[in-house]
C-alpha positions in Angstrom: -21.2 -27.0 -18.5 -24.6 -26.0 -19.8 -26.1 -26.5 -16.3 -23.4 -24.2 -14.8 -23.7 -21.5 -17.4 -27.5 -21.5 -17.6 -29.1 -22.5 -14.3 -26.6 -21.3 -11.7 -26.9 -17.6 -12.5 -30.7 -17.9 -12.2 -30.3 -19.7 -8.9 -27.8 -17.1 -7.5 -30.1 -14.3 -8.6 -32.9 -16.0 -6.6 -30.6 -16.3 -3.6 -29.7 -12.6 -3.8 -33.3 -11.6 -4.0 -34.0 -13.8 -1.0 -31.2 -12.2 1.0 -31.6 -8.6 0.0 -34.9 -8.2 -1.8 -38.6 -8.5 -1.3 -39.0 -12.1 0.0 -42.8 -12.1 0.3 -42.8 -12.2 -3.5 -40.7 -15.3 -3.7 -42.6 -18.5 -4.5 -41.8 -22.0 -5.5 -41.7 -22.6 -9.2 -42.3 -25.7 -11.2 -39.1 -27.4 -12.5 -37.5 -26.9 -15.9 -39.4 -25.1 -18.7 -42.6 -24.9 -16.8 -40.9 -23.0 -14.0 -39.3 -20.6 -16.5 -42.7 -20.0 -18.1 -44.2 -19.3 -14.7 -41.4 -16.8 -13.9 -42.1 -14.7 -17.0 -45.9 -14.9 -16.6 -45.5 -13.6 -13.1 -42.9 -11.0 -14.0 -45.0 -9.6 -16.8 -48.4 -10.3 -15.2 -49.8 -12.1 -18.2 -50.2 -15.6 -19.5 -50.4 -14.5 -23.1 -47.5 -16.2 -24.9 -47.4 -13.7 -27.7 -47.1 -10.7 -25.3 -44.3 -12.4 -23.3 -42.4 -13.4 -26.5 -42.8 -9.9 -27.9 -41.5 -8.3 -24.7 -38.5 -10.6 -24.4 -37.7 -10.3 -28.1 -37.8 -6.5 -28.0 -35.9 -6.4 -24.7 -33.1 -8.5 -26.2 -32.7 -6.1 -29.2 -32.5 -2.9 -27.1 -29.0 -1.8 -26.1 -30.1 0.5 -23.3 -33.4 0.6 -21.3 -35.0 4.0 -21.6 -38.0 4.8 -19.4 -39.6 6.9 -22.1 -39.4 4.2 -24.8 -42.6 2.5 -25.9 -43.2 -0.6 -23.7 -41.7 -3.8 -25.1 -45.0 -5.7 -24.6 -46.5 -3.9 -27.6 -49.0 -1.5 -26.0 -48.8 2.2 -26.6 -47.8 3.1 -23.1 -44.3 4.3 -22.2 -42.1 1.7 -20.5 -42.1 3.7 -17.3 -45.9 3.3 -17.1 -46.0 -0.3 -18.0 -43.2 -2.9 -17.6 -40.2 -0.8 -16.6 -39.6 -2.7 -13.4 -39.7 -6.0 -15.3 -37.1 -4.7 -17.8 -34.8 -3.5 -14.9 -35.2 -6.9 -13.2 -34.1 -8.7 -16.3 -30.9 -6.8 -16.4 -29.4 -9.3 -14.0 -29.9 -12.1 -16.5 -27.6 -12.3 -19.5 -29.5 -11.7 -22.8 -28.3 -15.0 -24.3 -30.2 -16.8 -21.5 -33.3 -14.8 -22.2 -33.0 -15.5 -25.9 -33.1 -19.3 -25.1 -36.1 -18.7 -22.9 -38.0 -17.0 -25.8 -38.3 -20.4 -27.5 -40.6 -21.5 -24.7 -43.3 -19.0 -25.9 -43.5 -20.0 -29.6 
């Protein structure tokens, strides 16, 4: 049941991107936790675990994404000038899945 609820939505999101999205950005990921970490590092364009954790933590606490909010990564830029596309991309993933992923960046 955990496999079905946790991994299948991610897989089908990948399939949808492959069918309808920008396929040149698709790449092979490592398996399990390493692949999840690679995904967030690529999405947020950083390998800094603190920044990724801060972004994901803040993202999960926000009810609605607003372009003019301060970016979730902790810098002073507005979201629209920083990681707005990443926040929109994450909307396809349930927040409870993202909350589980945050533990990978502790």
